Backbone as CSV, one residue per row, in Angstrom:
resi,resn,N_x,N_y,N_z,CA_x,CA_y,CA_z,C_x,C_y,C_z
1,MET,0.937,81.036,-186.896,-0.026,80.781,-185.848,-1.432,80.920,-186.390
2,LYS,-2.350,80.262,-185.730,-3.754,80.339,-186.124,-4.569,80.935,-184.983
3,CYS,-5.614,81.642,-185.357,-6.517,82.266,-184.386,-7.240,81.169,-183.598
4,ALA,-7.407,81.380,-182.303,-8.065,80.399,-181.448,-9.576,80.352,-181.685
5,ILE,-10.140,81.394,-182.303,-11.583,81.438,-182.524,-11.948,80.991,-183.935
6,CYS,-11.350,81.624,-184.950,-11.763,81.341,-186.335,-10.789,80.429,-187.084
7,SER,-9.665,80.112,-186.506,-8.654,79.207,-187.075,-7.995,79.726,-188.354
8,GLU,-8.091,81.037,-188.608,-7.396,81.608,-189.755,-5.957,81.923,-189.366
9,LYS,-5.083,81.918,-190.364,-3.666,82.180,-190.119,-3.481,83.644,-189.741
10,ILE,-2.667,83.900,-188.707,-2.368,85.253,-188.269,-1.015,85.643,-188.853
11,GLU,-0.964,86.814,-189.488,0.265,87.298,-190.111,1.297,87.661,-189.041
12,ASN,2.584,87.580,-189.431,3.683,87.971,-188.556,4.357,89.220,-189.104
13,THR,4.940,90.039,-188.208,5.726,91.186,-188.645,7.133,90.711,-188.958
14,PHE,7.990,91.616,-189.403,9.356,91.228,-189.739,10.168,90.840,-188.504
15,LEU,9.729,91.213,-187.322,10.396,90.804,-186.085,9.761,89.547,-185.494
16,ASN,8.938,88.869,-186.306,8.274,87.615,-185.940,7.276,87.775,-184.790
17,LYS,6.668,88.961,-184.688,5.576,89.179,-183.741,4.268,89.064,-184.510
18,ILE,3.214,88.596,-183.841,1.947,88.418,-184.536,1.217,89.751,-184.669
19,VAL,0.412,89.865,-185.741,-0.460,91.010,-185.934,-1.790,90.624,-185.301
20,GLY,-1.900,90.814,-184.013,-3.064,90.404,-183.232,-2.702,90.516,-181.763
21,THR,-3.331,89.722,-180.935,-3.059,89.775,-179.501,-3.217,88.384,-178.893
22,PHE,-2.740,88.250,-177.675,-2.908,87.013,-176.916,-3.886,87.268,-175.781
23,ILE,-4.867,86.394,-175.647,-5.804,86.436,-174.519,-5.787,85.050,-173.900
24,LYS,-5.463,84.974,-172.627,-5.310,83.699,-171.920,-4.331,82.777,-172.648
25,LYS,-3.221,83.355,-173.123,-2.144,82.638,-173.819,-2.585,82.009,-175.126
26,LYS,-3.677,82.509,-175.714,-4.147,82.024,-177.007,-4.182,83.191,-177.981
27,PRO,-3.695,82.988,-179.213,-3.672,84.091,-180.185,-5.061,84.400,-180.741
28,ILE,-5.350,85.691,-180.893,-6.613,86.160,-181.443,-6.297,87.113,-182.593
29,CYS,-6.899,86.893,-183.759,-6.638,87.740,-184.928,-7.360,89.086,-184.786
30,PRO,-6.899,90.111,-185.524,-7.536,91.436,-185.445,-8.999,91.432,-185.900
31,GLU,-9.348,90.559,-186.854,-10.734,90.516,-187.318,-11.690,90.056,-186.215
32,CYS,-11.268,89.041,-185.440,-12.104,88.571,-184.324,-12.157,89.608,-183.207
33,GLN,-11.084,90.369,-183.031,-11.095,91.432,-182.029,-12.112,92.495,-182.396
34,LYS,-12.236,92.807,-183.682,-13.206,93.809,-184.130,-14.628,93.270,-184.052
35,LYS,-14.791,91.991,-184.376,-16.113,91.376,-184.472,-16.758,91.150,-183.109
36,TYR,-15.970,90.721,-182.118,-16.512,90.312,-180.828,-16.034,91.227,-179.704
37,SER,-16.870,91.370,-178.672,-16.448,92.118,-177.482,-15.553,91.226,-176.620
38,LYS,-14.952,91.817,-175.618,-14.036,91.068,-174.757,-14.768,89.918,-174.057
39,GLU,-15.994,90.154,-173.622,-16.748,89.115,-172.929,-17.074,87.951,-173.872
40,GLU,-17.421,88.272,-175.120,-17.733,87.220,-176.089,-16.492,86.392,-176.407
41,ILE,-15.330,87.039,-176.518,-14.084,86.329,-176.788,-13.754,85.375,-175.632
42,LEU,-13.912,85.835,-174.413,-13.627,84.985,-173.256,-14.566,83.786,-173.197
43,LYS,-15.830,83.941,-173.598,-16.763,82.821,-173.619,-16.365,81.794,-174.674
44,LYS,-15.862,82.267,-175.827,-15.504,81.376,-176.916,-14.212,80.600,-176.641
45,LEU,-13.359,81.112,-175.771,-12.115,80.409,-175.454,-12.385,79.366,-174.452
């Protein structure tokens, strides 16, 4: 999967879960979560 903001590949765990989160059914990488606040992420989606 790719991040909805920066388009970088998101790593998966051995159970095929992403290392990140979903916001409005779109995957967000941990780096973008650290970089932007929740309001900024919602504006970018």
